[in-house]
C-alpha positions as CSV (number, residue, x, y, z in Angstrom):
1,M,12.6,-7.8,6.9
2,T,10.5,-4.7,6.5
3,D,7.2,-4.1,8.3
4,L,5.4,-4.5,5.0
5,A,7.1,-7.8,4.4
6,K,6.1,-9.0,7.8
7,M,2.5,-8.1,7.1
8,M,2.7,-9.9,3.8
9,D,3.2,-13.1,5.7
10,R,-0.1,-12.5,7.6
11,F,-2.1,-11.7,4.5
12,A,-0.6,-14.3,2.1
13,N,-4.0,-16.0,1.8
14,A,-5.9,-12.8,1.1
15,G,-6.4,-13.7,-2.6
16,N,-4.6,-12.8,-5.7
17,A,-1.5,-10.5,-5.7
18,A,-3.6,-7.3,-6.0
19,E,-5.9,-8.2,-3.2
20,T,-2.9,-9.2,-1.0
21,A,-1.1,-5.9,-1.8
22,Y,-4.3,-4.0,-1.0
23,A,-4.8,-5.9,2.3
24,V,-1.1,-5.2,3.4
25,L,-1.2,-1.5,2.4
26,R,-4.6,-0.9,4.0
27,E,-3.5,-2.5,7.2
28,A,-0.2,-0.6,7.2
29,I,-2.1,2.7,6.7
30,L,-4.7,2.0,9.4
31,N,-2.2,0.9,12.0
32,N,0.1,3.8,11.3
33,T,3.0,1.6,9.9
34,L,2.8,3.9,6.9
35,K,2.5,7.3,8.5
36,P,0.5,10.2,7.0
37,G,2.5,12.1,4.4
38,T,4.5,9.0,3.5
39,R,5.2,8.9,-0.2
40,L,4.1,5.7,-1.9
41,R,6.1,4.4,-4.8
42,A,4.7,1.3,-6.5
43,D,8.2,0.0,-7.4
44,E,9.5,0.3,-3.8
45,I,6.4,-1.3,-2.3
46,A,6.5,-4.1,-4.9
47,K,10.0,-4.9,-3.9
48,Q,9.3,-4.8,-0.2
49,I,6.3,-7.2,-0.4
50,G,7.6,-9.4,-3.2
51,V,5.0,-8.8,-5.9
52,S,5.2,-7.0,-9.3
53,K,4.3,-3.4,-9.7
54,T,0.9,-4.0,-11.5
55,P,-0.9,-5.5,-8.4
56,V,0.6,-2.7,-6.3
57,R,-0.8,-0.1,-8.7
58,E,-4.2,-1.8,-8.5
59,A,-4.1,-1.7,-4.8
60,L,-3.1,1.9,-4.7
61,R,-6.0,2.8,-7.0
62,K,-8.4,1.1,-4.7
63,L,-6.9,2.8,-1.6
64,Q,-7.3,6.2,-3.4
65,A,-10.9,5.4,-4.1
66,E,-11.3,4.7,-0.4
67,D,-9.7,8.1,0.3
68,L,-6.8,6.6,2.3
69,I,-4.2,8.0,-0.1
70,T,-4.1,11.1,-2.2
71,V,-2.5,12.3,-5.5
72,N,-0.3,15.3,-5.0
73,P,0.9,17.9,-7.6
74,G,3.6,16.2,-9.6
75,N,1.5,13.0,-9.7
76,Y,2.9,11.3,-6.6
77,L,0.9,9.5,-3.9
78,T,1.0,10.0,-0.2
79,V,-0.8,8.5,2.8
80,K,-3.7,10.8,3.9
81,V,-4.2,12.0,7.5
82,I,-7.0,9.8,8.9
83,T,-9.3,11.7,11.2
């Protein structure tokens, strides 16, 4: 079981699939489970936490708005360095 899947168990009651994915990813970023510079792929994350890609994409957009992840040249997402 991956670290994200373990977190998924903790946040299972966070709301709908997008809110749950957001809670899991935010926690993973803030506690350094997802290290700065880690490339984030919606399909891989969806598989790890057991939801479809659409809620993961919504969660990634919300995290980007909070400046926790960034879009890089080539349109891929990575975890930002938190200072």
